[in-house]
Biopython code that builds the backbone (N, CA, C, O; Angstrom):
import numpy as np
from Bio.PDB.StructureBuilder import StructureBuilder

atoms = [
    (1, "MET", "N", (52.483, -231.235, 156.792)),
    (1, "MET", "CA", (53.468, -232.053, 156.046)),
    (1, "MET", "C", (54.907, -231.513, 156.432)),
    (1, "MET", "O", (55.111, -230.311, 156.606)),
    (2, "ALA", "N", (55.786, -232.377, 156.542)),
    (2, "ALA", "CA", (57.142, -232.032, 156.886)),
    (2, "ALA", "C", (57.848, -231.362, 155.709)),
    (2, "ALA", "O", (57.542, -231.592, 154.539)),
    (3, "THR", "N", (58.791, -230.537, 156.078)),
    (3, "THR", "CA", (59.626, -230.019, 155.027)),
    (3, "THR", "C", (60.842, -230.904, 154.758)),
    (3, "THR", "O", (61.288, -231.682, 155.601)),
    (4, "ILE", "N", (61.379, -230.731, 153.473)),
    (4, "ILE", "CA", (62.513, -231.564, 153.052)),
    (4, "ILE", "C", (63.369, -230.656, 152.224)),
    (4, "ILE", "O", (62.873, -229.858, 151.429)),
    (5, "ALA", "N", (64.653, -230.782, 152.414)),
    (5, "ALA", "CA", (65.666, -230.001, 151.745)),
    (5, "ALA", "C", (65.935, -230.489, 150.325)),
    (5, "ALA", "O", (65.877, -231.693, 150.077)),
    (6, "LEU", "N", (66.223, -229.607, 149.406)),
    (6, "LEU", "CA", (66.502, -230.159, 148.077)),
    (6, "LEU", "C", (67.900, -230.922, 148.143)),
    (6, "LEU", "O", (68.807, -230.624, 148.920)),
    (7, "ALA", "N", (67.929, -231.893, 147.262)),
    (7, "ALA", "CA", (69.248, -232.645, 147.242)),
    (7, "ALA", "C", (69.831, -232.364, 145.836)),
    (7, "ALA", "O", (70.063, -233.279, 145.046)),
    (8, "THR", "N", (70.040, -231.161, 145.579)),
    (8, "THR", "CA", (70.633, -230.666, 144.255)),
    (8, "THR", "C", (71.481, -229.535, 144.397)),
    (8, "THR", "O", (71.214, -228.685, 145.246)),
    (9, "THR", "N", (72.514, -229.427, 143.627)),
    (9, "THR", "CA", (73.368, -228.354, 143.585)),
    (9, "THR", "C", (72.897, -227.381, 142.460)),
    (9, "THR", "O", (73.518, -226.331, 142.296)),
    (10, "ALA", "N", (71.925, -227.660, 141.755)),
    (10, "ALA", "CA", (71.519, -226.955, 140.486)),
    (10, "ALA", "C", (70.682, -225.740, 140.987)),
    (10, "ALA", "O", (70.579, -224.803, 140.195)),
    (11, "VAL", "N", (70.086, -225.637, 142.171)),
    (11, "VAL", "CA", (69.235, -224.510, 142.556)),
    (11, "VAL", "C", (69.785, -223.977, 143.925)),
    (11, "VAL", "O", (70.069, -224.752, 144.838)),
    (12, "ASN", "N", (69.914, -222.674, 144.021)),
    (12, "ASN", "CA", (70.295, -222.050, 145.238)),
    (12, "ASN", "C", (69.092, -221.450, 145.986)),
    (12, "ASN", "O", (67.989, -221.491, 145.440)),
    (13, "GLU", "N", (69.238, -220.890, 147.218)),
    (13, "GLU", "CA", (68.127, -220.299, 147.978)),
    (13, "GLU", "C", (67.395, -219.254, 147.206)),
    (13, "GLU", "O", (66.166, -219.206, 147.260)),
    (14, "ILE", "N", (68.091, -218.416, 146.489)),
    (14, "ILE", "CA", (67.583, -217.213, 145.707)),
    (14, "ILE", "C", (66.708, -217.756, 144.553)),
    (14, "ILE", "O", (65.627, -217.225, 144.302)),
    (15, "GLU", "N", (67.157, -218.774, 143.876)),
    (15, "GLU", "CA", (66.403, -219.456, 142.747)),
    (15, "GLU", "C", (65.203, -220.175, 143.278)),
    (15, "GLU", "O", (64.122, -220.098, 142.695)),
    (16, "LEU", "N", (65.368, -220.870, 144.369)),
    (16, "LEU", "CA", (64.131, -221.529, 144.902)),
    (16, "LEU", "C", (63.062, -220.484, 145.235)),
    (16, "LEU", "O", (61.878, -220.669, 144.955)),
    (17, "ALA", "N", (63.530, -219.350, 145.858)),
    (17, "ALA", "CA", (62.604, -218.241, 146.129)),
    (17, "ALA", "C", (61.969, -217.651, 144.955)),
    (17, "ALA", "O", (60.825, -217.202, 145.029)),
    (18, "SER", "N", (62.668, -217.625, 143.846)),
    (18, "SER", "CA", (62.127, -217.140, 142.554)),
    (18, "SER", "C", (61.135, -218.152, 142.113)),
    (18, "SER", "O", (60.063, -217.750, 141.660)),
    (19, "LEU", "N", (61.373, -219.393, 142.196)),
    (19, "LEU", "CA", (60.430, -220.365, 141.673)),
    (19, "LEU", "C", (59.195, -220.403, 142.533)),
    (19, "LEU", "O", (58.102, -220.617, 142.010)),
    (20, "ARG", "N", (59.319, -220.203, 143.845)),
    (20, "ARG", "CA", (58.103, -220.036, 144.745)),
    (20, "ARG", "C", (57.362, -218.861, 144.376)),
    (20, "ARG", "O", (56.132, -218.900, 144.379)),
    (21, "ALA", "N", (58.043, -217.730, 144.030)),
    (21, "ALA", "CA", (57.265, -216.533, 143.668)),
    (21, "ALA", "C", (56.452, -216.716, 142.466)),
    (21, "ALA", "O", (55.304, -216.277, 142.390)),
    (22, "VAL", "N", (57.046, -217.373, 141.502)),
    (22, "VAL", "CA", (56.342, -217.737, 140.228)),
    (22, "VAL", "C", (55.027, -218.534, 140.604)),
    (22, "VAL", "O", (53.933, -218.144, 140.197)),
    (23, "ALA", "N", (55.166, -219.670, 141.399)),
    (23, "ALA", "CA", (54.082, -220.432, 141.695)),
    (23, "ALA", "C", (53.088, -219.602, 142.594)),
    (23, "ALA", "O", (51.878, -219.745, 142.414)),
    (24, "ALA", "N", (53.514, -218.826, 143.459)),
    (24, "ALA", "CA", (52.554, -218.047, 144.224)),
    (24, "ALA", "C", (51.809, -216.934, 143.324)),
    (24, "ALA", "O", (50.701, -216.520, 143.664)),
    (25, "ALA", "N", (52.380, -216.521, 142.300)),
    (25, "ALA", "CA", (51.710, -215.599, 141.377)),
    (25, "ALA", "C", (50.671, -216.301, 140.523)),
    (25, "ALA", "O", (49.834, -215.636, 139.913)),
    (26, "HIS", "N", (50.698, -217.579, 140.464)),
    (26, "HIS", "CA", (49.790, -218.424, 139.685)),
    (26, "HIS", "C", (49.036, -219.380, 140.573)),
    (26, "HIS", "O", (49.283, -220.580, 140.447)),
    (27, "PRO", "N", (48.167, -218.994, 141.434)),
    (27, "PRO", "CA", (47.497, -219.752, 142.405)),
    (27, "PRO", "C", (46.599, -220.881, 141.808)),
    (27, "PRO", "O", (46.310, -221.874, 142.477)),
    (28, "SER", "N", (46.158, -220.692, 140.495)),
    (28, "SER", "CA", (45.385, -221.644, 139.876)),
    (28, "SER", "C", (46.135, -222.928, 139.466)),
    (28, "SER", "O", (45.486, -223.898, 139.072)),
    (29, "VAL", "N", (47.383, -222.964, 139.538)),
    (29, "VAL", "CA", (48.143, -224.160, 139.393)),
    (29, "VAL", "C", (48.787, -224.631, 140.647)),
    (29, "VAL", "O", (49.132, -223.810, 141.497)),
    (30, "GLN", "N", (48.966, -225.885, 140.807)),
    (30, "GLN", "CA", (49.589, -226.582, 141.927)),
    (30, "GLN", "C", (51.075, -226.999, 141.515)),
    (30, "GLN", "O", (51.265, -227.630, 140.475)),
    (31, "VAL", "N", (51.991, -226.674, 142.255)),
    (31, "VAL", "CA", (53.403, -227.021, 141.886)),
    (31, "VAL", "C", (54.047, -227.957, 142.979)),
    (31, "VAL", "O", (54.038, -227.647, 144.170)),
    (32, "PHE", "N", (54.575, -229.059, 142.525)),
    (32, "PHE", "CA", (55.168, -230.030, 143.382)),
    (32, "PHE", "C", (56.580, -230.385, 142.889)),
    (32, "PHE", "O", (56.824, -230.218, 141.694)),
    (33, "VAL", "N", (57.511, -230.852, 143.696)),
    (33, "VAL", "CA", (58.874, -231.290, 143.455)),
    (33, "VAL", "C", (58.851, -232.714, 143.632)),
    (33, "VAL", "O", (58.206, -233.195, 144.564)),
    (34, "PHE", "N", (59.585, -233.539, 142.716)),
    (34, "PHE", "CA", (59.713, -234.990, 142.922)),
    (34, "PHE", "C", (61.080, -235.367, 142.304)),
    (34, "PHE", "O", (61.827, -234.536, 141.788)),
    (35, "GLY", "N", (61.331, -236.613, 142.393)),
    (35, "GLY", "CA", (62.489, -237.180, 141.770)),
    (35, "GLY", "C", (63.747, -236.955, 142.655)),
    (35, "GLY", "O", (63.664, -236.712, 143.858)),
    (36, "SER", "N", (64.912, -237.054, 141.976)),
    (36, "SER", "CA", (66.191, -237.145, 142.712)),
    (36, "SER", "C", (66.432, -235.817, 143.520)),
    (36, "SER", "O", (67.063, -235.812, 144.577)),
    (37, "ALA", "N", (65.897, -234.714, 142.964)),
    (37, "ALA", "CA", (66.066, -233.401, 143.650)),
    (37, "ALA", "C", (65.508, -233.431, 145.114)),
    (37, "ALA", "O", (65.975, -232.614, 145.909)),
    (38, "VAL", "N", (64.586, -234.272, 145.512)),
    (38, "VAL", "CA", (64.132, -234.396, 146.845)),
    (38, "VAL", "C", (64.286, -235.790, 147.414)),
    (38, "VAL", "O", (64.195, -235.979, 148.627)),
    (39, "HIS", "N", (64.518, -236.775, 146.552)),
    (39, "HIS", "CA", (64.576, -238.152, 147.057)),
    (39, "HIS", "C", (65.882, -238.888, 146.823)),
    (39, "HIS", "O", (66.088, -240.029, 147.236)),
    (40, "GLY", "N", (66.791, -238.127, 146.102)),
    (40, "GLY", "CA", (68.093, -238.753, 145.716)),
    (40, "GLY", "C", (69.107, -238.756, 146.774)),
    (40, "GLY", "O", (69.093, -237.862, 147.619)),
    (41, "SER", "N", (70.007, -239.710, 146.796)),
    (41, "SER", "CA", (71.071, -239.796, 147.826)),
    (41, "SER", "C", (72.212, -238.995, 147.231)),
    (41, "SER", "O", (72.954, -238.446, 148.046)),
    (42, "ALA", "N", (72.454, -238.850, 146.030)),
    (42, "ALA", "CA", (73.500, -237.954, 145.483)),
    (42, "ALA", "C", (72.887, -236.695, 144.924)),
    (42, "ALA", "O", (71.732, -236.679, 144.499)),
    (43, "PRO", "N", (73.689, -235.620, 144.931)),
    (43, "PRO", "CA", (73.068, -234.373, 144.405)),
    (43, "PRO", "C", (72.511, -234.509, 143.033)),
    (43, "PRO", "O", (73.132, -235.208, 142.232)),
    (44, "SER", "N", (71.442, -233.935, 142.681)),
    (44, "SER", "CA", (70.869, -233.975, 141.409)),
    (44, "SER", "C", (71.267, -232.829, 140.625)),
    (44, "SER", "O", (71.509, -231.781, 141.225)),
    (45, "ARG", "N", (71.374, -232.883, 139.307)),
    (45, "ARG", "CA", (71.643, -231.723, 138.407)),
    (45, "ARG", "C", (70.390, -231.069, 137.910)),
    (45, "ARG", "O", (70.502, -230.049, 137.230)),
    (46, "ASP", "N", (69.200, -231.563, 138.186)),
    (46, "ASP", "CA", (67.990, -230.894, 137.670)),
    (46, "ASP", "C", (66.959, -230.926, 138.783)),
    (46, "ASP", "O", (67.169, -231.450, 139.877)),
    (47, "VAL", "N", (65.877, -230.352, 138.441)),
    (47, "VAL", "CA", (64.728, -230.304, 139.381)),
    (47, "VAL", "C", (63.517, -230.803, 138.648)),
    (47, "VAL", "O", (63.250, -230.250, 137.582)),
    (48, "ASP", "N", (62.711, -231.824, 139.099)),
    (48, "ASP", "CA", (61.672, -232.245, 138.416)),
    (48, "ASP", "C", (60.396, -231.644, 139.143)),
    (48, "ASP", "O", (60.250, -231.781, 140.357)),
    (49, "LEU", "N", (59.538, -231.017, 138.404)),
    (49, "LEU", "CA", (58.350, -230.374, 138.812)),
    (49, "LEU", "C", (57.239, -231.054, 138.277)),
    (49, "LEU", "O", (57.276, -231.461, 137.116)),
    (50, "LEU", "N", (56.149, -231.240, 139.073)),
    (50, "LEU", "CA", (54.840, -231.580, 138.684)),
    (50, "LEU", "C", (53.908, -230.401, 138.734)),
    (50, "LEU", "O", (53.790, -229.806, 139.805)),
    (51, "VAL", "N", (53.243, -230.013, 137.687)),
    (51, "VAL", "CA", (52.339, -228.919, 137.734)),
    (51, "VAL", "C", (51.001, -229.413, 137.457)),
    (51, "VAL", "O", (50.810, -230.006, 136.396)),
    (52, "ILE", "N", (50.022, -229.236, 138.306)),
    (52, "ILE", "CA", (48.700, -229.588, 138.040)),
    (52, "ILE", "C", (47.822, -228.481, 137.677)),
    (52, "ILE", "O", (47.794, -227.523, 138.450)),
    (53, "TYR", "N", (47.143, -228.458, 136.689)),
    (53, "TYR", "CA", (46.365, -227.279, 136.074)),
    (53, "TYR", "C", (44.986, -227.623, 135.687)),
    (53, "TYR", "O", (44.753, -228.757, 135.268)),
    (54, "SER", "N", (44.066, -226.758, 135.789)),
    (54, "SER", "CA", (42.785, -226.968, 135.349)),
    (54, "SER", "C", (42.398, -226.256, 133.996)),
    (54, "SER", "O", (41.502, -226.616, 133.233)),
    (55, "SER", "N", (43.253, -225.163, 133.842)),
    (55, "SER", "CA", (42.939, -224.281, 132.696)),
    (55, "SER", "C", (44.270, -224.110, 131.833)),
    (55, "SER", "O", (45.316, -223.757, 132.377)),
    (56, "THR", "N", (44.191, -224.375, 130.458)),
    (56, "THR", "CA", (45.286, -224.214, 129.712)),
    (56, "THR", "C", (45.738, -222.709, 129.644)),
    (56, "THR", "O", (46.921, -222.410, 129.486)),
    (57, "THR", "N", (44.835, -221.870, 129.757)),
    (57, "THR", "CA", (45.230, -220.422, 129.906)),
    (57, "THR", "C", (46.128, -220.238, 131.165)),
    (57, "THR", "O", (47.192, -219.624, 131.088)),
    (58, "ALA", "N", (45.708, -220.743, 132.241)),
    (58, "ALA", "CA", (46.593, -220.639, 133.489)),
    (58, "ALA", "C", (47.896, -221.317, 133.300)),
    (58, "ALA", "O", (48.912, -220.781, 133.744)),
    (59, "LEU", "N", (47.955, -222.506, 132.649)),
    (59, "LEU", "CA", (49.101, -223.124, 132.338)),
    (59, "LEU", "C", (50.108, -222.410, 131.494)),
    (59, "LEU", "O", (51.300, -222.353, 131.795)),
    (60, "LYS", "N", (49.567, -221.849, 130.391)),
    (60, "LYS", "CA", (50.478, -221.042, 129.567)),
    (60, "LYS", "C", (51.013, -219.894, 130.268)),
    (60, "LYS", "O", (52.200, -219.611, 130.102)),
    (61, "SER", "N", (50.281, -219.200, 131.031)),
    (61, "SER", "CA", (50.711, -218.099, 131.850)),
    (61, "SER", "C", (51.871, -218.504, 132.841)),
    (61, "SER", "O", (52.919, -217.874, 132.980)),
    (62, "PHE", "N", (51.543, -219.570, 133.456)),
    (62, "PHE", "CA", (52.566, -220.140, 134.450)),
    (62, "PHE", "C", (53.890, -220.465, 133.673)),
    (62, "PHE", "O", (54.977, -220.047, 134.073)),
    (63, "ARG", "N", (53.758, -221.190, 132.605)),
    (63, "ARG", "CA", (55.013, -221.638, 131.814)),
    (63, "ARG", "C", (55.713, -220.360, 131.343)),
    (63, "ARG", "O", (56.940, -220.301, 131.434)),
    (64, "ALA", "N", (54.979, -219.283, 130.821)),
    (64, "ALA", "CA", (55.772, -218.142, 130.332)),
    (64, "ALA", "C", (56.552, -217.509, 131.450)),
    (64, "ALA", "O", (57.680, -217.081, 131.209)),
    (65, "SER", "N", (55.996, -217.411, 132.742)),
    (65, "SER", "CA", (56.653, -216.914, 133.826)),
    (65, "SER", "C", (57.837, -217.856, 134.204)),
    (65, "SER", "O", (58.934, -217.373, 134.485)),
    (66, "LEU", "N", (57.632, -219.089, 134.210)),
    (66, "LEU", "CA", (58.693, -220.100, 134.543)),
    (66, "LEU", "C", (59.834, -220.031, 133.607)),
    (66, "LEU", "O", (60.974, -220.238, 134.021)),
    (67, "ASP", "N", (59.580, -219.735, 132.297)),
    (67, "ASP", "CA", (60.634, -219.742, 131.275)),
    (67, "ASP", "C", (61.494, -218.505, 131.429)),
    (67, "ASP", "O", (62.631, -218.453, 130.961)),
    (68, "GLU", "N", (60.924, -217.501, 132.102)),
    (68, "GLU", "CA", (61.677, -216.282, 132.240)),
    (68, "GLU", "C", (62.827, -216.424, 133.378)),
    (68, "GLU", "O", (63.773, -215.638, 133.443)),
    (69, "LEU", "N", (62.652, -217.445, 134.209)),
    (69, "LEU", "CA", (63.633, -217.649, 135.252)),
    (69, "LEU", "C", (64.987, -218.193, 134.556)),
    (69, "LEU", "O", (65.046, -218.900, 133.550)),
    (70, "ALA", "N", (66.055, -217.701, 135.325)),
    (70, "ALA", "CA", (67.294, -218.231, 134.740)),
    (70, "ALA", "C", (67.582, -219.763, 134.943)),
    (70, "ALA", "O", (68.465, -220.361, 134.329)),
    (71, "LEU", "N", (66.772, -220.315, 135.837)),
    (71, "LEU", "CA", (66.926, -221.794, 136.165)),
    (71, "LEU", "C", (66.002, -222.609, 135.167)),
    (71, "LEU", "O", (65.947, -223.835, 135.264)),
    (72, "ALA", "N", (65.346, -221.987, 134.296)),
    (72, "ALA", "CA", (64.464, -222.761, 133.412)),
    (72, "ALA", "C", (65.143, -223.998, 132.800)),
    (72, "ALA", "O", (64.554, -225.079, 132.814)),
    (73, "PRO", "N", (66.422, -223.860, 132.238)),
    (73, "PRO", "CA", (67.152, -224.963, 131.603)),
    (73, "PRO", "C", (67.299, -226.208, 132.530)),
    (73, "PRO", "O", (67.410, -227.315, 132.004)),
    (74, "ILE", "N", (67.305, -226.090, 133.745)),
    (74, "ILE", "CA", (67.481, -227.236, 134.594)),
    (74, "ILE", "C", (66.205, -227.795, 135.250)),
    (74, "ILE", "O", (66.227, -228.673, 136.113)),
    (75, "LEU", "N", (65.027, -227.180, 134.741)),
    (75, "LEU", "CA", (63.803, -227.658, 135.201)),
    (75, "LEU", "C", (63.180, -228.703, 134.280)),
    (75, "LEU", "O", (63.131, -228.481, 133.070)),
    (76, "ASP", "N", (62.700, -229.839, 134.804)),
    (76, "ASP", "CA", (62.023, -230.800, 134.018)),
    (76, "ASP", "C", (60.547, -230.903, 134.411)),
    (76, "ASP", "O", (60.225, -231.539, 135.415)),
    (77, "VAL", "N", (59.709, -230.332, 133.695)),
    (77, "VAL", "CA", (58.386, -230.017, 134.101)),
    (77, "VAL", "C", (57.306, -231.056, 133.424)),
    (77, "VAL", "O", (57.149, -231.188, 132.210)),
    (78, "THR", "N", (56.621, -231.742, 134.410)),
    (78, "THR", "CA", (55.494, -232.615, 133.985)),
    (78, "THR", "C", (54.197, -231.908, 134.313)),
    (78, "THR", "O", (54.011, -231.470, 135.448)),
    (79, "MET", "N", (53.282, -231.781, 133.339)),
    (79, "MET", "CA", (52.054, -231.058, 133.389)),
    (79, "MET", "C", (50.968, -232.025, 133.231)),
    (79, "MET", "O", (50.899, -232.753, 132.241)),
    (80, "LEU", "N", (50.026, -232.052, 134.289)),
    (80, "LEU", "CA", (48.951, -232.916, 134.281)),
    (80, "LEU", "C", (47.627, -232.081, 134.686)),
    (80, "LEU", "O", (47.683, -231.064, 135.377)),
    (81, "THR", "N", (46.502, -232.595, 134.205)),
    (81, "THR", "CA", (45.202, -232.019, 134.696)),
    (81, "THR", "C", (44.934, -232.828, 136.033)),
    (81, "THR", "O", (45.616, -233.812, 136.317)),
    (82, "PRO", "N", (43.965, -232.390, 136.793)),
    (82, "PRO", "CA", (43.581, -233.095, 137.959)),
    (82, "PRO", "C", (43.160, -234.588, 137.755)),
    (82, "PRO", "O", (43.538, -235.507, 138.482)),
    (83, "ASP", "N", (42.300, -234.722, 136.639)),
    (83, "ASP", "CA", (41.901, -235.994, 136.174)),
    (83, "ASP", "C", (43.105, -236.992, 135.852)),
    (83, "ASP", "O", (43.162, -238.142, 136.287)),
    (84, "GLU", "N", (44.070, -236.388, 135.022)),
    (84, "GLU", "CA", (45.250, -237.102, 134.653)),
    (84, "GLU", "C", (46.053, -237.643, 135.873)),
    (84, "GLU", "O", (46.597, -238.745, 135.948)),
    (85, "CYS", "N", (46.024, -236.628, 136.843)),
    (85, "CYS", "CA", (46.780, -236.897, 138.105)),
    (85, "CYS", "C", (46.120, -238.073, 138.785)),
    (85, "CYS", "O", (46.798, -239.038, 139.135)),
    (86, "ARG", "N", (44.823, -238.021, 138.981)),
    (86, "ARG", "CA", (44.116, -239.115, 139.627)),
    (86, "ARG", "C", (44.237, -240.393, 138.922)),
    (86, "ARG", "O", (44.574, -241.407, 139.534)),
    (87, "GLN", "N", (43.976, -240.399, 137.654)),
    (87, "GLN", "CA", (44.060, -241.617, 136.778)),
    (87, "GLN", "C", (45.493, -242.350, 136.837)),
    (87, "GLN", "O", (45.605, -243.575, 136.874)),
    (88, "SER", "N", (46.516, -241.498, 136.841)),
    (88, "SER", "CA", (47.838, -242.047, 136.859)),
    (88, "SER", "C", (48.428, -242.322, 138.160)),
    (88, "SER", "O", (49.462, -242.985, 138.237)),
    (89, "ASP", "N", (47.822, -241.842, 139.218)),
    (89, "ASP", "CA", (48.273, -241.883, 140.632)),
    (89, "ASP", "C", (49.715, -241.345, 140.669)),
    (89, "ASP", "O", (50.553, -241.894, 141.384)),
    (90, "PHE", "N", (50.004, -240.308, 139.928)),
    (90, "PHE", "CA", (51.339, -239.766, 139.876)),
    (90, "PHE", "C", (51.924, -239.293, 141.100)),
    (90, "PHE", "O", (53.085, -239.579, 141.392)),
    (91, "PRO", "N", (51.121, -238.522, 141.902)),
    (91, "PRO", "CA", (51.739, -238.053, 143.206)),
    (91, "PRO", "C", (52.120, -239.253, 144.211)),
    (91, "PRO", "O", (53.118, -239.148, 144.925)),
    (92, "ALA", "N", (51.405, -240.253, 144.244)),
    (92, "ALA", "CA", (51.776, -241.403, 145.093)),
    (92, "ALA", "C", (52.870, -242.169, 144.540)),
    (92, "ALA", "O", (53.746, -242.593, 145.295)),
    (93, "ARG", "N", (52.910, -242.404, 143.211)),
    (93, "ARG", "CA", (53.935, -243.187, 142.450)),
    (93, "ARG", "C", (55.339, -242.531, 142.571)),
    (93, "ARG", "O", (56.360, -243.208, 142.688)),
    (94, "PHE", "N", (55.331, -241.205, 142.535)),
    (94, "PHE", "CA", (56.596, -240.453, 142.500)),
    (94, "PHE", "C", (56.929, -239.693, 143.754)),
    (94, "PHE", "O", (57.938, -238.990, 143.788)),
    (95, "GLY", "N", (56.148, -239.802, 144.755)),
    (95, "GLY", "CA", (56.389, -239.074, 146.079)),
    (95, "GLY", "C", (56.652, -237.629, 146.006)),
    (95, "GLY", "O", (57.653, -237.087, 146.476)),
    (96, "VAL", "N", (55.614, -236.992, 145.339)),
    (96, "VAL", "CA", (55.717, -235.537, 145.123)),
    (96, "VAL", "C", (55.685, -234.777, 146.472)),
    (96, "VAL", "O", (55.091, -235.232, 147.450)),
    (97, "ILE", "N", (56.311, -233.669, 146.481)),
    (97, "ILE", "CA", (56.404, -232.823, 147.755)),
    (97, "ILE", "C", (55.942, -231.400, 147.230)),
    (97, "ILE", "O", (56.411, -230.881, 146.217)),
    (98, "PRO", "N", (54.977, -230.835, 148.026)),
    (98, "PRO", "CA", (54.517, -229.464, 147.590)),
    (98, "PRO", "C", (55.794, -228.493, 147.604)),
    (98, "PRO", "O", (56.664, -228.585, 148.469)),
    (99, "LEU", "N", (55.822, -227.580, 146.593)),
    (99, "LEU", "CA", (56.954, -226.776, 146.468)),
    (99, "LEU", "C", (57.081, -225.852, 147.807)),
    (99, "LEU", "O", (58.177, -225.504, 148.247)),
    (100, "ARG", "N", (56.031, -225.551, 148.312)),
    (100, "ARG", "CA", (56.043, -224.748, 149.516)),
    (100, "ARG", "C", (56.818, -225.482, 150.796)),
    (100, "ARG", "O", (57.323, -224.836, 151.715)),
    (101, "ASP", "N", (56.831, -226.808, 150.717)),
    (101, "ASP", "CA", (57.434, -227.566, 151.716)),
    (101, "ASP", "C", (58.952, -227.927, 151.526)),
    (101, "ASP", "O", (59.585, -228.607, 152.333)),
    (102, "VAL", "N", (59.451, -227.411, 150.402)),
    (102, "VAL", "CA", (60.834, -227.739, 149.921)),
    (102, "VAL", "C", (61.757, -226.669, 150.420)),
    (102, "VAL", "O", (61.491, -225.509, 150.106)),
    (103, "LEU", "N", (62.847, -226.927, 151.187)),
    (103, "LEU", "CA", (63.801, -226.093, 151.653)),
    (103, "LEU", "C", (65.008, -225.996, 150.668)),
    (103, "LEU", "O", (65.236, -226.894, 149.858)),
    (104, "PRO", "N", (65.757, -224.893, 150.766)),
    (104, "PRO", "CA", (66.985, -224.757, 149.867)),
    (104, "PRO", "C", (67.861, -225.896, 150.250)),
    (104, "PRO", "O", (67.728, -226.445, 151.344)),
    (105, "PRO", "N", (68.786, -226.279, 149.351)),
    (105, "PRO", "CA", (69.868, -227.299, 149.513)),
    (105, "PRO", "C", (70.631, -226.919, 150.791)),
    (105, "PRO", "O", (70.859, -225.750, 151.101)),
    (106, "THR", "N", (71.011, -227.991, 151.514)),
    (106, "THR", "CA", (71.820, -227.748, 152.632)),
    (106, "THR", "C", (73.174, -227.554, 152.169)),
    (106, "THR", "O", (73.597, -228.182, 151.198)),
    (107, "ARG", "N", (73.903, -226.693, 152.825)),
    (107, "ARG", "CA", (75.282, -226.475, 152.509)),
    (107, "ARG", "C", (76.217, -227.511, 153.042)),
    (107, "ARG", "O", (76.212, -227.871, 154.219)),
    (108, "ARG", "N", (77.006, -227.967, 152.139)),
    (108, "ARG", "CA", (77.966, -229.068, 152.658)),
    (108, "ARG", "C", (79.319, -228.469, 152.648)),
    (108, "ARG", "O", (79.691, -227.789, 151.691)),
    (109, "SER", "N", (80.143, -228.719, 153.781)),
    (109, "SER", "CA", (81.436, -228.231, 153.826)),
    (109, "SER", "C", (82.567, -229.189, 153.400)),
    (109, "SER", "O", (83.738, -228.810, 153.420)),
]
sb = StructureBuilder()
sb.init_structure("model")
sb.init_model(0)
sb.init_chain("A")
sb.init_seg("    ")
for serial, (resi, resn, name, xyz) in enumerate(atoms, 1):
    if name == "N":
        sb.init_residue(resn, " ", resi, " ")
    sb.init_atom(name, np.array(xyz, "f"), 0.0, 1.0, " ", f" {name:<3s}", serial, name[0])
structure = sb.get_structure()
């Protein structure tokens, strides 16, 4: 999969690394980015995340870690089970990008 740079001024390189670290610490959830933060033509002020989880325990642990990040207020998190994801066709409908494939915002001069 190709990488894509965030189209947002709301998250810097360090914050993106922190978000990736939280996702890596919770391998039982899958984290994707979608919306204007990756597909918008103008810089976005928030970051839309899709979190796919199989266990509510894993989801609660992930959310607790996510809430500890300073960027938690600008995150809009959608949480779905694998079945909900398949039934809604959410990934295809919203063009989700795996978090690991998202690059920090490009610097504009």
